PLY file of the C-alpha trace (Angstrom):
ply
format ascii 1.0
element vertex 103
property float x
property float y
property float z
element edge 102
property int vertex1
property int vertex2
end_header
0.13 0.03 0.24
1.07 3.38 -1.04
2.00 5.49 2.01
2.95 9.46 2.23
3.01 12.31 4.69
2.39 16.04 3.44
3.84 18.26 5.91
2.82 21.88 5.30
5.76 24.14 7.39
4.73 27.46 6.24
1.98 29.06 3.97
3.59 27.71 0.57
6.05 25.34 1.97
4.80 21.84 1.69
7.35 18.79 1.72
6.31 15.20 0.38
7.63 12.59 2.25
6.87 9.06 0.02
7.21 5.91 1.69
7.37 3.61 -1.04
10.15 0.95 -0.59
10.29 1.51 2.78
9.66 -0.94 5.53
6.56 -0.16 7.77
7.45 0.78 11.51
5.40 -1.26 13.90
2.87 0.71 16.02
4.52 0.37 19.15
7.84 1.51 17.79
6.30 4.30 16.28
4.49 5.57 19.41
8.13 5.19 21.37
9.65 7.01 18.56
7.30 10.01 18.59
7.65 10.10 22.41
11.15 10.37 22.24
11.03 13.09 19.88
8.35 14.80 22.16
10.68 14.86 25.08
14.13 15.49 23.15
12.58 18.40 21.10
10.96 20.03 24.56
7.55 20.04 23.33
4.97 21.07 25.31
1.24 19.65 25.24
-1.17 21.54 23.12
-4.69 20.80 25.51
-4.54 22.52 29.07
-5.15 19.32 31.08
-2.09 17.90 29.85
-3.55 14.95 28.15
-1.22 14.74 24.71
-3.42 12.66 21.67
-1.27 10.85 18.93
-2.45 13.27 16.40
-1.30 16.01 18.72
2.10 14.49 19.33
2.76 14.40 15.81
1.70 18.01 15.17
3.98 19.39 17.94
6.71 16.94 16.68
6.38 18.43 13.51
6.24 21.74 14.61
9.26 22.09 17.05
11.43 19.82 14.36
10.77 22.64 11.53
12.35 23.05 8.33
16.04 21.93 10.10
15.06 18.61 10.98
13.02 18.09 7.77
16.07 18.82 5.88
17.65 15.92 7.15
16.04 13.15 4.80
16.71 10.55 7.59
14.84 11.93 10.14
12.15 13.07 7.63
11.71 9.50 6.84
11.54 7.93 10.15
8.70 10.88 11.17
7.19 9.82 8.10
7.02 6.09 9.09
6.40 6.63 12.89
3.21 8.99 11.50
1.54 6.70 8.91
2.13 3.71 11.92
0.88 5.62 14.97
-2.23 6.97 13.52
-2.86 3.60 10.98
-3.25 5.69 8.10
-1.16 5.48 4.78
-1.53 9.35 3.78
-1.05 11.80 6.67
-1.28 15.66 5.53
0.51 17.70 8.75
-0.52 21.56 8.68
1.70 23.18 11.11
0.08 26.80 10.41
-3.34 25.16 10.68
-2.45 23.58 13.56
-4.31 20.45 12.05
-3.75 16.80 11.07
-5.97 15.37 8.69
-6.32 11.78 6.42
0 1
1 2
2 3
3 4
4 5
5 6
6 7
7 8
8 9
9 10
10 11
11 12
12 13
13 14
14 15
15 16
16 17
17 18
18 19
19 20
20 21
21 22
22 23
23 24
24 25
25 26
26 27
27 28
28 29
29 30
30 31
31 32
32 33
33 34
34 35
35 36
36 37
37 38
38 39
39 40
40 41
41 42
42 43
43 44
44 45
45 46
46 47
47 48
48 49
49 50
50 51
51 52
52 53
53 54
54 55
55 56
56 57
57 58
58 59
59 60
60 61
61 62
62 63
63 64
64 65
65 66
66 67
67 68
68 69
69 70
70 71
71 72
72 73
73 74
74 75
75 76
76 77
77 78
78 79
79 80
80 81
81 82
82 83
83 84
84 85
85 86
86 87
87 88
88 89
89 90
90 91
91 92
92 93
93 94
94 95
95 96
96 97
97 98
98 99
99 100
100 101
101 102
């Protein structure tokens, strides 16, 4: 199955991360990877309750990573692999300016 992640970092700046030919990441491994990056990038929960949904985690990791991390093809590929696995969706759009994740 074809998988890809589209990331809008700023208006007019969209990255397409195609996962064709990539080994899928296991769901638990994907969640762990996102958790580790959430902590490493010193992300903050979006909700006042402190509860962090997987889609929120993907969004704030993408926001904190910015162009610098997405400029690293290895990091970007791992982000994409973790995103599609954790969210169980083959195509995901992460729109940082709109603070939205859609499928």
